C-alpha positions, -999 to 999 in steps of 0.1 A, spaced: -319 -450 -665 -294 -443 -637 -323 -433 -614 -341 -466 -619 -310 -485 -612 -304 -466 -579 -341 -471 -569 -337 -508 -576 -306 -510 -554 -323 -492 -526 -354 -515 -527 -334 -547 -530 -310 -539 -502 -338 -542 -476 -352 -575 -489 -343 -607 -472 -347 -641 -488 -379 -659 -480 -377 -695 -469 -395 -719 -492 -429 -732 -480 -426 -769 -471 -451 -797 -465 -450 -809 -429 -470 -829 -403 -475 -819 -367 -469 -854 -352 -476 -848 -315 -462 -833 -283 -426 -839 -273 -425 -850 -237 -388 -857 -235 -376 -824 -219 -399 -815 -190 -432 -831 -193 -457 -808 -211 -432 -780 -219 -412 -799 -246 -429 -784 -276 -442 -803 -306 -426 -828 -330 -428 -816 -366 -420 -839 -395 -406 -823 -427 -399 -850 -453 -381 -877 -433 -367 -853 -407 -381 -846 -372 -378 -812 -355 -391 -797 -323 -410 -764 -324 -435 -742 -306 -467 -746 -326 -496 -721 -325 -527 -734 -306 -550 -738 -336 -525 -763 -352 -514 -781 -320 -531 -814 -327 -514 -847 -335 -513 -857 -372 -521 -822 -385 -509 -817 -421 -496 -782 -427 -475 -759 -449 -447 -742 -430 -419 -717 -435 -392 -721 -409 -356 -716 -399 -334 -735 -375 -334 -721 -340 -298 -715 -330 -306 -692 -300 -287 -715 -276 -268 -748 -275 -298 -768 -262 -320 -757 -291 -293 -765 -317 -287 -800 -302 -324 -806 -299 -332 -798 -335 -355 -769 -327 -370 -747 -355 -387 -713 -355 -419 -714 -375 -424 -681 -394 -456 -690 -413 -480 -719 -410 -512 -728 -427 -534 -759 -433 -529 -783 -461 
């Protein structure tokens, strides 16, 4: 019994929590920063975020399922409500 407990602890120590999958809509390109390099606007519920979207999903009004986290890599991305998309698929 003690061996099973130790194995469980070792396996669970490397696991990270997985963000829940959320319904979202790719609304369109965000041209506010520097023309075409501003990323895409992504709507999750009533909130809007900016994100780099893979090419196959980079079309306005595309409904998707995403897993994401807030991008806090620098101050501009925090202030601009950027997210990092970890997983994306069609709805």
